[in-house]
C-alpha positions as CSV (number, residue, x, y, z in Angstrom):
1,M,0.0,0.1,-0.1
2,I,2.6,2.1,0.7
3,D,4.2,2.4,-2.9
4,K,0.9,3.1,-4.3
5,I,0.5,5.9,-1.7
6,F,3.7,7.2,-2.6
7,Q,3.4,6.9,-6.3
8,T,0.0,8.9,-6.1
9,V,1.7,11.6,-4.1
10,K,4.3,12.0,-6.5
11,T,1.8,12.2,-9.6
12,V,-0.2,14.9,-8.1
13,L,2.6,16.9,-6.9
14,N,4.3,16.5,-10.6
15,T,1.0,17.9,-12.4
16,D,0.6,20.6,-9.9
17,G,4.0,21.4,-10.5
18,R,5.4,21.2,-7.1
19,G,8.4,18.8,-8.4
20,N,9.4,15.7,-6.8
21,V,9.5,14.4,-3.1
22,S,12.3,12.8,-1.6
23,P,11.0,9.4,0.0
24,R,12.6,10.7,3.6
25,E,10.2,13.6,3.4
26,F,7.5,11.0,2.1
27,D,8.3,8.9,5.4
28,L,8.1,12.1,7.8
29,I,5.0,13.4,6.9
30,L,3.3,9.9,5.7
31,N,3.7,8.7,9.8
32,N,2.9,12.3,11.2
33,V,-0.6,11.9,9.1
34,V,-0.9,8.3,10.5
35,L,-0.4,9.4,14.2
36,E,-2.7,12.2,13.6
37,K,-5.4,9.6,12.5
38,F,-5.2,7.3,14.7
39,E,-5.9,9.5,17.3
40,E,-8.6,11.3,15.7
41,N,-10.4,7.9,15.0
42,I,-10.4,7.6,18.7
43,F,-11.4,10.8,19.5
44,E,-14.5,10.7,17.1
45,R,-15.8,7.7,17.9
46,N,-15.5,8.7,21.8
47,R,-17.2,11.6,20.8
48,L,-20.3,9.5,19.1
49,L,-20.7,7.3,22.0
50,N,-21.0,10.3,24.1
51,K,-23.8,11.4,21.9
52,Q,-25.3,8.1,21.8
53,N,-25.4,7.5,25.5
54,R,-27.5,11.0,25.6
55,G,-30.3,9.6,22.9
56,L,-28.4,11.9,20.2
57,V,-27.2,9.7,17.8
58,N,-29.5,8.1,14.3
59,N,-28.6,5.4,12.8
60,D,-26.1,6.8,10.2
61,L,-23.8,8.0,13.0
62,D,-24.6,4.5,14.9
63,N,-23.1,3.5,11.7
64,V,-20.3,5.9,11.4
65,A,-19.2,4.7,15.1
66,T,-19.1,1.1,14.0
67,K,-17.0,1.7,11.5
68,L,-14.4,4.2,13.4
69,L,-14.4,1.2,16.0
70,E,-13.1,-1.1,13.5
71,R,-10.4,0.9,11.8
72,I,-9.6,1.8,15.5
73,Q,-9.2,-2.4,16.3
74,H,-7.0,-2.4,13.6
75,Y,-4.4,-1.5,16.2
76,L,-6.0,-4.3,19.0
77,T,-3.6,-6.3,20.2
78,D,-2.7,-8.8,23.3
79,G,0.5,-10.1,25.0
80,D,1.9,-11.2,28.0
81,L,3.3,-8.7,30.9
82,T,6.9,-9.7,32.2
83,Y,7.4,-9.6,36.0
84,N,10.2,-7.2,37.2
85,S,10.8,-6.0,40.7
86,G,7.7,-6.2,42.0
87,K,5.8,-4.7,38.9
88,F,4.5,-6.0,35.3
89,D,5.9,-4.0,32.3
90,F,3.8,-2.7,29.8
91,P,4.9,-4.0,26.4
92,S,7.2,-1.2,24.3
93,D,4.4,-0.4,21.4
94,L,1.3,0.7,23.9
95,R,-0.5,3.1,23.3
96,Y,-3.7,2.9,25.1
97,L,-4.4,0.2,27.4
98,D,-7.8,-1.8,27.3
99,A,-7.8,-4.4,30.0
100,I,-5.1,-6.8,32.3
101,F,-6.1,-10.1,32.9
102,Y,-4.7,-12.8,35.5
103,D,-5.8,-15.9,34.4
104,D,-9.3,-15.3,33.2
105,E,-9.9,-12.8,35.9
106,E,-10.0,-8.9,34.7
107,V,-7.6,-7.0,37.1
108,E,-9.5,-4.3,38.3
109,L,-7.5,-0.8,38.1
110,C,-7.9,1.8,40.6
111,K,-8.1,5.5,39.5
112,N,-5.6,6.4,42.3
113,S,-3.0,5.1,45.0
114,K,-5.5,5.9,47.5
115,E,-8.0,3.7,45.9
116,F,-5.4,1.1,46.0
117,K,-4.2,0.7,49.7
118,L,-8.3,1.4,50.5
119,L,-9.1,-1.8,48.6
120,K,-5.7,-3.4,49.5
121,N,-6.5,-2.8,53.7
122,L,-10.2,-3.3,53.7
123,K,-11.2,-6.8,54.8
124,E,-14.4,-6.7,52.7
125,T,-12.5,-5.6,49.3
126,A,-9.1,-7.2,50.0
127,P,-7.8,-8.5,46.7
128,D,-7.1,-12.2,46.1
129,N,-6.9,-14.3,42.9
130,S,-10.1,-14.2,41.8
131,Y,-10.4,-10.3,42.5
132,P,-7.2,-9.1,41.5
133,I,-6.7,-5.6,41.4
134,G,-4.1,-3.3,39.6
135,L,-2.3,0.5,39.9
136,K,-0.9,1.7,36.7
137,N,3.0,3.4,37.1
138,G,4.1,5.0,34.2
139,K,5.0,2.2,31.9
140,A,4.0,-0.8,34.3
141,V,1.4,-1.9,36.8
142,K,1.5,-2.7,39.9
143,I,-0.9,-6.1,41.0
144,L,-2.2,-7.6,44.2
145,P,-2.0,-10.0,45.8
146,E,1.4,-10.2,45.5
147,T,1.4,-13.9,45.2
148,I,0.5,-12.9,41.4
149,I,3.6,-12.9,39.5
150,D,3.2,-14.6,36.2
151,N,0.0,-15.4,34.2
152,V,-0.8,-11.9,33.2
153,T,-1.9,-10.6,30.2
154,V,-3.1,-7.4,28.2
155,S,-5.4,-6.2,25.5
156,Y,-4.3,-3.3,24.5
157,L,-3.7,-0.3,21.2
158,R,-0.7,-0.7,20.0
159,N,1.3,2.3,18.6
160,P,1.3,2.1,14.7
161,L,4.2,0.5,12.9
162,I,6.6,3.4,11.3
163,A,6.2,3.1,8.0
164,K,9.1,2.9,5.4
165,W,9.7,3.5,1.8
166,T,12.2,1.9,0.7
167,Y,14.3,1.8,-2.5
168,V,17.2,1.2,-4.7
169,V,18.6,3.6,-7.3
170,L,19.3,2.4,-10.8
171,D,20.2,5.4,-13.1
172,G,19.5,8.0,-10.9
173,V,15.9,6.8,-10.4
174,E,14.6,5.5,-7.2
175,I,13.1,2.5,-7.5
176,F,10.9,1.1,-4.7
177,N,12.6,-2.2,-3.3
178,P,10.3,-3.8,-0.6
179,S,12.7,-6.5,-0.2
180,A,14.6,-4.3,2.0
181,N,15.5,-5.2,5.7
182,D,14.1,-2.2,6.7
183,Y,10.9,-2.0,4.7
184,Q,7.8,-1.2,6.5
185,D,4.4,-0.7,4.6
186,I,1.9,1.6,5.8
187,D,0.1,0.2,9.0
188,I,-3.5,1.6,8.7
189,H,-6.9,-0.1,8.3
190,P,-7.9,-0.1,4.5
191,G,-10.7,2.2,4.9
192,D,-8.2,5.1,6.0
193,E,-6.3,4.7,3.0
194,D,-7.6,7.8,0.7
195,D,-7.8,10.2,3.6
196,V,-4.4,9.1,4.5
197,I,-3.4,10.6,0.9
198,I,-5.7,13.8,0.8
199,R,-4.1,14.4,4.2
200,V,-0.4,13.6,2.9
201,L,-1.4,15.8,-0.2
202,Q,-2.5,19.1,2.6
203,K,1.0,19.1,3.8
204,F,2.7,19.3,0.5
205,G,0.3,22.6,0.2
206,I,-2.3,20.6,-2.1
207,N,-6.3,20.2,-1.3
208,L,-8.1,17.6,-3.2
209,K,-11.5,16.3,-2.0
210,E,-12.0,12.1,-2.1
211,K,-13.8,12.4,-5.3
212,D,-10.7,14.4,-7.2
213,L,-8.3,11.6,-6.1
214,Q,-10.5,9.0,-7.1
215,E,-10.3,10.5,-10.7
216,I,-6.3,10.9,-10.6
217,M,-6.4,7.2,-9.0
218,S,-8.4,5.7,-11.8
219,R,-6.3,7.5,-14.6
220,E,-3.2,6.2,-12.8
221,K,-5.0,2.7,-13.1
222,V,-5.7,3.2,-16.9
223,G,-1.9,4.6,-17.6
224,E,-0.8,1.2,-15.9
225,F,-3.1,-1.0,-18.0
226,N,-2.1,0.5,-21.1
227,E,1.4,0.5,-20.5
228,K,1.6,-3.3,-19.4
229,N,-0.3,-3.8,-22.6
230,T,2.0,-1.9,-25.0
231,N,5.4,-3.5,-23.7
């Protein structure tokens, strides 16, 4: 997908007389746009859920919320937590926490240290293996009872992978090379592709509507087809 986006951006920039774009500049702008889109999808989904809770969402908006959830879940993953000096370290790519589990029991995360200590010390709410509690502390979480030192997993939204358009230079021309060791395709839900292209172009000072983009991409496909059938 990343090469398709790169070639589309180059085509539009050349058509508009803006000149060529370097792979490094493209990678930087593309990854900034992906992060923007990632955060925006979460914000918009939460906004629609708040409206839904107030009874202000119609069927159309409910469908939008469902589509946004699908795009957010592209980044949903899970993994084991590593016990380290009394705490469990979070994965390095964690961006937003969904839930923590000990075996099949969800860990009750406390809002602050005061609540954590209160639940720990009260006999009625004392944590045990069937009612574990936790407190986030930076890039780790402390879990009680202290006998829990393994079998802890986490569900979370990970950071998007850093995309990189890799290439080789032949006769002074940069040719896409997905076999490079540092190659990384763009990490987005397919439904976000067109919007990402439009936003990348906006960073270069070109404003297109989705209809305009589709026309450009259609012409590219026709051109590629004609080129293949004339060679």
